[in-house]
C-alpha positions in Angstrom: 104.9 133.8 88.1 104.3 131.4 85.3 104.9 127.7 86.3 108.1 127.6 84.2 111.6 126.8 85.5 114.9 125.7 84.0 117.8 123.8 85.5 121.6 124.0 84.8 124.3 122.1 86.6 128.0 121.1 86.6 129.3 124.2 84.8 132.6 123.9 86.9 133.8 127.5 86.2 134.1 126.6 82.5 132.8 129.5 80.4 132.2 127.6 77.1 129.5 125.3 78.5 128.2 128.1 80.8 127.8 130.5 77.8 125.9 127.7 76.0 123.4 127.1 78.8 122.9 130.9 79.5 122.1 131.5 75.8 119.5 128.7 76.0 118.0 130.2 79.2 117.7 133.5 77.4 115.8 131.8 74.6 113.4 129.9 76.9 112.7 132.8 79.3 111.7 130.8 82.4 110.3 132.3 85.6 113.4 131.1 87.5 116.6 129.0 87.1 117.8 126.3 89.5 121.6 126.1 89.4 122.0 122.6 90.6 125.5 122.5 91.9 129.2 122.4 90.9 129.3 126.0 89.7 132.9 126.0 91.2 135.8 123.6 91.3 138.0 124.4 94.4 137.9 128.1 95.0 140.4 129.5 97.5 139.6 133.3 97.2 136.4 135.3 97.3 137.6 137.2 94.2 137.7 133.9 92.3 133.9 133.5 92.9 133.1 136.8 91.1 133.6 135.7 87.5 131.7 132.5 88.3 128.6 134.1 89.8 128.6 137.8 89.0 130.8 138.9 86.0 131.2 135.8 83.8 133.2 136.5 80.6 130.4 135.6 78.3 128.7 137.4 75.4 125.3 138.1 77.2 125.1 141.0 79.5 121.6 140.1 80.8 122.7 137.0 82.7 120.7 136.8 86.0 119.6 140.5 85.5 115.9 139.7 85.2 115.5 136.0 85.8 116.2 134.9 89.5 118.6 132.0 90.1 118.2 129.6 93.0 121.5 128.0 93.9 121.8 124.4 95.1 125.4 123.6 96.1 127.3 120.6 94.7 130.2 118.8 96.3 132.8 121.0 94.5 131.1 124.1 95.8 132.0 123.0 99.3 135.8 122.9 98.6 138.4 125.5 99.2 138.8 128.4 101.6 136.3 130.5 99.7 133.6 127.8 100.1 133.6 128.5 103.8 132.4 132.0 103.0 130.3 131.3 100.0 127.4 133.4 101.4 129.6 136.5 100.8 129.1 135.8 97.0 125.8 134.0 96.9 123.6 135.0 99.8 121.9 132.6 102.1 118.1 132.4 102.3 116.7 135.0 104.7 116.5 133.8 108.4 112.9 135.0 108.7 111.9 132.4 106.1 112.4 129.6 108.6 112.4 128.6 112.2 115.5 129.4 114.3 116.3 125.7 114.4 117.0 125.9 110.6 119.0 129.1 110.4 122.1 127.2 109.5 120.4 125.7 106.4 120.8 128.8 104.3 120.9 126.8 101.0 117.6 125.0 101.4 114.6 126.5 99.7 110.9 125.8 99.2 109.6 128.3 96.7 106.2 128.4 94.9 106.5 129.1 91.2 102.9 129.2 89.8 101.5 125.7 90.1 104.9 124.2 91.1 106.6 124.1 94.5 110.4 123.9 94.0 112.3 122.2 96.8 116.1 122.7 97.1 118.2 120.2 99.1 122.0 120.1 99.7 123.6 116.6 99.4 127.0 118.0 100.5 130.2 116.2 99.8 130.7 113.0 97.8 133.0 111.5 100.4 132.6 110.5 104.0 133.4 113.1 106.7 136.2 111.0 108.0 138.3 110.9 104.9 141.8 112.1 105.5 141.6 114.6 102.6 139.1 116.7 104.7 141.3 116.7 107.8 138.2 116.6 110.0 136.8 119.9 108.6 133.6 118.5 107.2 130.5 117.7 109.2 128.1 116.7 106.4 126.2 113.8 108.1 124.5 115.9 110.8 123.9 118.6 108.1 121.9 116.1 106.0 119.9 115.0 109.1 119.1 118.6 109.9 117.7 119.1 106.4 115.4 116.1 106.9 113.6 117.9 109.7 113.4 121.1 107.6 112.1 119.1 104.6 109.4 117.5 106.7 108.1 120.9 107.9 108.5 122.6 104.5 106.3 119.9 102.8 103.6 120.9 105.2 103.6 124.6 104.4 100.3 125.7 102.9 102.0 127.1 99.8 103.8 123.8 99.2 101.0 121.5 100.2 98.5 123.2 97.9 100.8 123.1 94.9 99.6 120.7 92.1 103.2 119.8 91.5 106.3 119.4 93.7 109.8 119.1 92.1 112.9 118.5 94.3 116.4 119.4 93.4 119.7 118.2 94.8 123.2 117.8 93.3 124.2 114.2 94.0 121.7 111.6 92.7 119.4 109.8 95.0 119.4 106.6 92.9 121.6 104.5 90.6 120.6 101.2 89.2 124.3 100.2 88.6 125.4 97.9 91.5 129.0 99.2 91.1 128.0 102.8 91.6 129.4 104.0 95.0 126.4 105.0 97.2 128.5 107.3 99.4 128.0 105.6 102.8 131.0 103.2 102.6 134.7 103.8 103.2 136.4 104.7 99.9 135.5 102.1 97.3 133.9 99.6 99.7 136.8 97.2 99.6 136.9 97.2 95.8 133.1 96.6 95.4 132.6 100.0 93.7 134.1 101.6 90.6 135.0 104.9 92.4 136.2 106.0 95.8 133.5 108.8 95.9 129.7 108.7 95.8 128.0 108.5 92.4 124.7 108.6 94.4 123.8 109.3 98.0 122.0 106.4 99.7 121.8 108.2 103.0 119.9 111.1 101.6 117.7 108.8 99.6 116.7 106.9 102.7 116.0 110.1 104.7 114.4 112.4 102.0 113.0 109.9 99.5 110.0 108.7 101.7 109.1 112.2 102.6 109.0 113.3 98.9 107.1 110.2 98.0 104.5 110.8 100.8 104.1 114.4 99.6 103.4 113.2 96.0 106.5 114.6 94.5 106.7 113.2 90.9 110.3 114.2 90.1 113.7 114.7 91.6 116.3 116.5 89.4 119.9 115.8 90.2 123.4 116.3 88.6 126.9 115.2 89.5 127.5 112.4 87.0 128.0 114.6 83.9 125.8 112.3 81.8 122.1 112.7 81.2 119.7 109.9 82.2 116.2 109.5 83.4 115.2 106.7 85.8 111.5 106.0 85.8 109.7 105.2 89.0 110.2 101.7 90.3 109.9 99.6 93.5 112.9 101.5 95.0 111.7 105.1 94.3 108.2 106.2 93.4 109.4 109.5 92.0 111.0 110.0 88.6 114.7 110.7 88.8 116.4 112.8 86.3 120.2 113.4 86.1 121.5 116.4 84.1 124.5 116.4 81.8 127.9 117.9 82.4 130.4 120.5 80.9 131.8 118.3 78.1 131.7 120.1 74.8 133.4 117.6 72.5 131.2 116.9 69.4 130.3 113.2 68.9 130.5 112.3 72.5 127.6 110.9 74.6 128.2 113.6 77.2 126.9 117.1 76.7 125.6 120.1 78.8 121.9 120.2 79.4 119.2 122.7 80.2 116.3 120.9 81.8 113.0 122.9 81.3 109.9 122.3 83.2 106.5 124.0 82.6 102.8 123.4 83.2 100.9 123.1 80.0 97.5 121.4 79.3 97.1 120.1 82.8 100.5 118.4 82.9 104.0 119.2 84.1 106.1 118.8 80.9 109.8 118.4 81.3 112.0 118.9 78.2 115.7 118.1 78.2 117.7 120.3 75.9 121.2 119.2 74.7 122.8 122.6 74.2 125.9 121.2 72.5 124.1 119.6 69.6 121.0 121.9 69.8 118.4 119.2 70.1 115.8 117.9 72.5 116.9 114.6 73.9 113.9 113.8 76.1 110.4 114.9 76.8 108.5 113.7 79.9 105.1 114.4 81.3 103.7 114.2 84.9 100.1 114.4 86.1 99.1 116.7 89.1 99.5 115.0 92.4 96.5 113.6 94.2 95.1 115.9 96.9 
């Protein structure tokens, strides 16, 4: 396949922004699309998943008919009775793709797309497992730890290790420069230290996965969740670029807008173009060199 991917995120079962990003995908014609979480809100029935993933009420009839979609769950995709059976709507990766140790990690993927290795990771919920709202039903912390072992092995696979570029995807950001942004490893709002009682970024995943991605020479991690586009250049805390996609807001004149993030290898570089599909403009263009062998 051509080294050409697109990323959508935070569509939240809203058809207006979903229609906009799907139209842009049809225009760009990538080799694959990464749906980077929060396709859903809180879905209680399997039937409610069908218009989100299979029969969306949008104008295009070729959605996902020819371009494969790789799904990375967001925190909202873990909520509701139907979320416990999400594989009935969006299949898990095949067991033969991984060791038996990792069969429960059906949402992780390591896929070669031309010169790019795409790595999918699941940050899980944006609240601690012990929060009363979950009634003891969530077990995200061991799940994240298990993905760390999978990631370490996946980065050593020949098809991944030989790729000139590695790009990782996860829903909840792995970095935020704002000291009031909840990092997700504290109880509620950290005693009033943080602006929200849920994670705006995930410090736990950053500590476990970040060094592995850095060691592998991954130049870019693409995230979502915050509904506002931004790019964090590499710094002392993270050696990889960190891009956060926009959200479902469709009000003209606002700073928030849906994005399609496009990545393609051209002229010996990985070029990343961020499309604002509300205002029909390019808001950012980034370039990354091949990683050192």
